[in-house]
Each structure stands twice: as structure tokens, then as C-alpha cells.
C-alpha positions as CSV (number, residue, x, y, z in Angstrom):
1,X,39.1,70.8,42.9
2,X,40.8,72.9,40.3
3,X,41.4,75.6,43.0
4,X,43.0,73.0,45.3
5,X,45.4,71.9,42.6
6,X,46.4,75.5,41.9
7,X,47.2,76.0,45.6
8,X,49.3,72.9,45.6
9,X,51.3,74.0,42.6
10,X,51.9,77.4,44.2
11,X,53.2,75.8,47.4
12,X,55.6,73.6,45.4
13,X,56.9,76.6,43.5
14,X,57.5,78.6,46.6
15,X,59.2,75.6,48.2
16,X,61.6,75.2,45.3
17,X,62.6,78.9,45.7
18,X,63.1,78.7,49.4
19,X,65.2,75.6,49.8
20,X,68.1,77.2,47.7
21,X,67.9,80.3,49.8
22,X,68.0,78.3,53.0
23,X,71.0,76.3,51.8
24,X,72.9,79.5,50.8
25,X,72.1,81.0,54.3
26,X,73.5,77.9,56.1
27,X,76.6,77.9,53.9
28,X,77.2,81.5,54.8
29,X,76.9,80.8,58.6
30,X,79.4,77.9,58.3
31,X,81.9,80.1,56.4
32,X,81.6,82.9,59.0
33,X,82.2,80.4,61.8
34,X,85.4,79.1,60.1
35,X,86.6,82.6,59.5
36,X,86.1,83.5,63.1
37,X,88.1,80.5,64.2
38,X,91.1,81.8,62.1
39,X,91.1,85.2,63.5
40,X,93.9,86.3,65.9
41,X,96.7,84.9,63.9
42,X,100.2,85.7,65.1
43,X,102.4,88.3,63.5
44,X,105.7,86.9,62.3
45,X,107.9,88.9,64.7
46,X,110.3,87.9,67.4
47,X,109.5,84.4,68.7
48,X,107.5,84.6,71.9
49,X,109.0,81.3,73.5
50,X,109.4,81.6,77.2
51,X,112.6,80.8,78.8
52,X,112.5,80.2,82.6
53,X,115.8,78.3,83.2
54,X,117.2,80.7,85.8
55,X,120.5,81.0,84.0
56,X,122.7,84.1,84.0
57,X,121.1,86.8,82.0
58,X,117.7,86.2,83.6
59,X,116.5,89.6,82.6
60,X,115.2,87.6,79.6
61,X,113.4,85.0,81.7
62,X,109.6,84.8,81.4
63,X,109.4,87.2,78.5
64,X,110.7,87.7,74.9
65,X,109.4,91.3,74.7
66,X,106.3,91.2,72.4
67,X,104.8,93.4,71.3
68,X,107.7,95.6,70.1
69,X,108.0,99.0,68.5
70,X,110.8,99.4,65.9
71,X,113.2,102.3,65.6
72,X,116.3,101.4,63.6
73,X,117.3,105.2,63.5
74,X,118.0,105.2,67.3
75,X,121.5,106.7,67.6
76,X,124.1,104.4,69.0
77,X,124.9,106.8,71.9
78,X,121.2,106.4,72.9
79,X,121.4,102.6,73.2
80,X,122.7,102.5,76.8
81,X,120.9,99.5,78.2
82,X,120.5,96.8,75.4
83,X,119.4,93.3,75.6
84,X,120.6,90.9,72.8
85,X,118.5,88.1,71.3
86,X,119.8,85.6,68.9
87,X,117.5,83.5,66.9
88,X,119.4,80.6,65.3
89,X,116.8,79.4,62.8
90,X,116.1,83.0,61.6
91,X,119.9,83.7,61.4
92,X,119.2,87.1,63.1
93,X,120.5,89.0,66.0
94,X,118.2,91.6,67.6
95,X,119.2,94.5,69.8
96,X,116.4,95.6,72.0
97,X,116.0,98.5,74.5
98,X,113.0,99.2,76.6
99,X,110.8,97.0,74.2
100,X,112.1,98.9,71.3
101,X,113.8,97.0,68.5
102,X,116.7,99.2,67.7
103,X,119.0,97.0,65.5
104,X,118.6,93.8,63.4
105,X,121.6,92.1,62.2
106,X,122.1,88.9,60.0
107,X,124.4,86.2,61.6
108,X,126.4,83.1,60.8
109,X,126.5,80.3,63.3
110,X,128.6,77.1,64.0
111,X,129.2,74.8,61.2
112,X,126.7,72.3,62.8
113,X,124.1,74.8,63.9
114,X,121.0,72.7,64.6
115,X,120.4,71.9,68.4
116,X,122.1,73.0,71.6
117,X,125.8,72.7,72.2
118,X,126.7,69.6,74.1
119,X,130.5,68.9,73.8
120,X,133.6,70.5,72.6
121,X,134.1,70.4,68.8
122,X,130.5,69.6,67.9
123,X,130.2,72.8,65.9
124,X,127.0,73.9,67.6
125,X,126.1,77.3,68.9
126,X,124.8,77.0,72.4
127,X,121.2,78.0,73.3
128,X,120.1,79.6,76.6
129,X,120.4,82.8,78.6
130,X,123.9,84.2,79.0
131,X,125.8,87.5,79.6
132,X,128.6,89.1,78.0
133,X,131.7,88.6,80.2
134,X,134.5,90.0,78.1
135,X,135.1,92.6,75.4
136,X,138.1,92.2,73.1
137,X,138.8,95.1,70.7
138,X,141.9,93.2,69.3
139,X,140.3,89.9,68.4
140,X,141.5,87.5,65.8
141,X,138.2,88.3,64.2
142,X,138.6,92.1,64.6
143,X,136.3,92.7,67.5
144,X,134.6,90.2,69.8
145,X,132.2,89.8,72.8
146,X,132.6,86.7,74.9
147,X,129.6,85.1,76.6
148,X,129.7,83.0,79.8
149,X,129.3,79.6,78.3
150,X,129.3,77.0,79.9
151,X,127.0,78.2,82.7
152,X,126.6,76.7,86.1
153,X,123.7,74.5,85.2
154,X,125.5,72.8,82.3
155,X,128.6,72.5,84.5
156,X,126.5,70.7,87.2
157,X,125.0,68.4,84.8
158,X,128.3,67.4,83.2
159,X,129.8,66.8,86.7
160,X,127.0,64.5,87.6
161,X,127.4,62.6,84.3
162,X,131.1,62.3,84.8
163,X,132.0,64.5,81.8
164,X,134.1,66.9,83.9
165,X,136.0,66.6,87.1
166,X,135.2,68.3,90.4
167,X,138.3,70.7,90.0
168,X,137.0,71.6,86.4
169,X,133.7,72.3,87.9
170,X,135.0,74.5,90.6
171,X,137.1,76.4,88.0
172,X,134.0,77.1,85.8
173,X,132.1,78.3,88.8
174,X,134.8,80.5,90.0
175,X,135.0,82.2,86.5
176,X,131.2,82.7,86.5
177,X,131.2,84.3,89.9
178,X,133.8,86.7,88.8
179,X,132.1,87.4,85.4
180,X,135.0,86.0,83.6
181,X,135.2,83.8,80.5
182,X,134.8,80.2,81.7
183,X,137.6,77.8,80.8
184,X,137.2,76.0,77.5
185,X,139.6,73.1,78.1
186,X,136.8,70.6,79.3
187,X,134.4,68.2,77.6
188,X,131.9,71.1,77.5
189,X,134.0,73.3,75.3
190,X,133.9,77.1,75.5
191,X,135.3,80.2,74.1
192,X,131.9,81.3,72.6
193,X,132.1,84.8,71.1
194,X,130.0,87.1,69.1
195,X,132.6,88.4,66.6
196,X,133.1,89.9,63.2
197,X,134.2,88.1,60.1
198,X,131.0,87.8,58.1
199,X,127.4,86.4,58.1
200,X,127.3,85.0,54.7
201,X,127.3,81.3,56.0
202,X,127.6,79.0,59.0
203,X,131.3,78.8,59.4
204,X,132.3,79.2,63.0
205,X,133.1,76.5,65.6
206,X,130.1,77.6,67.6
207,X,130.4,81.3,67.8
208,X,128.0,84.0,66.3
209,X,129.5,85.9,63.4
210,X,128.4,89.3,62.1
211,X,129.4,91.5,59.2
212,X,132.3,93.8,60.4
213,X,130.3,97.0,60.3
214,X,127.4,95.4,62.2
215,X,130.0,94.1,64.8
216,X,131.4,97.7,65.0
217,X,128.0,98.9,66.2
218,X,127.2,96.0,68.5
219,X,130.6,96.4,70.1
220,X,129.9,100.1,70.8
221,X,126.6,99.6,72.6
222,X,127.1,96.1,74.4
223,X,129.2,95.8,77.6
224,X,130.2,93.3,80.2
225,X,126.9,92.3,81.9
226,X,124.7,92.8,78.7
227,X,122.3,89.8,78.7
228,X,122.3,87.5,75.6
229,X,119.5,85.2,74.8
230,X,120.2,82.5,72.2
231,X,117.1,80.8,71.0
232,X,116.8,77.9,68.7
């Protein structure tokens, strides 16, 4: 009888030691599982949202060029085929060539920057895929690059909504087909430029403003036909 009691005490002692060990093991398994679920977090680089609207400047469509390598020391004369990406929320303009980020500039936007441009005078910088359609070395804001806003899709939508007339629509389309700056005297507005003057705040009427020296560089590498993707 005494031997049986001793065995029961030994079993209880071993059980009290094993239970905490089992609990600790189960806790470790749960923590490992949670850690595995959090793996693969995205690096905060260029936003990888896809744009497939088919607008002018469609070299951007379906890809926002991730992953990228970075080489800010690329000489300007080696940047011969750039693509421009504007990220409004980040207030940054990126110049990319062959999946290499070669320049990164701070920017200022329209005085009412949140959201896509809708009408003339709303103070918003438009969003979408565009191209540079004019270079002005004698701009009111030193140097400027005009983009082809409004595009055909916006003009069609405005025509069907009664915001612009058929003659205004034809005038916009004719300018787009000739890679000219579209007229700005409609309800859609226009005259959207990337220009100098300072990136210290959102102060333009819808344009994208750079510091003067940054604009000097961008003006050298960008030309008529250079794609410009403007993202929220």
C-alpha cells in the first residue's frame, strides 16, 4: 500500500512538471504561426497600383515598375528615355529609366490637391496617364513642360454630360491627335504644366511645381512624348 501511494505521488509530480512545458510549447507554436502570417511585408517604395485606363502615355499601363534599382548619380546626358511618375500624396516626382530610379524630386501641387481634377478652377492636379506635349524654356515660371490634359476619355465623358459642346470636344481631340496642348477655355480647364517656382507648399492652380534647379534637370531630360503618370 505504501509503495502504491509513492507511485501516485511521483505521477502527480511529473504531471505538474509536464503541463507547464506543454503550455509553453503550444504558446511557441502559436507565436510562430502569427509571425509567418506577417512575413512578406511590402517595402515602402513606389506605389504599385495598376493603371489600365488606356489613356495617352500608356507605357505606364499595367505596371508601376517595381522592383526598382536606384542610381541618383546617373549623368543627365545618359537619361535619354525617361518616364515620369508623380505621387500626389507623397509629394514626389520620380524619373525612371529602364526600371532604374534616376531622380527623385519634391513637388508642390494645386491649392486643393486631394482628388482628381473635375472642372476649371477647382485647384486640383489631375490624375491619370498623360504625355508631355510642349516644352517652354521662357515660361512665366522659368521653365515648363505642358501635359495633354484634358485627355480624350475625359472630353468624351464631359461631352455626354453636357459640360462641353461638340465643337469644344472636336477642338480638344484635334489638339491631342497633333500632340499639342489642349484648349483650356472649357469647363474641364487645362494649361496643366510641370514648372519651376518652388515645392515648398501646394500653391498652383493645378500644376506640378518643382524647385528651380530640379526643374532645370527635368527640362533637360524630358521631351515631347515623355510619359507622365500622375497617381493619387
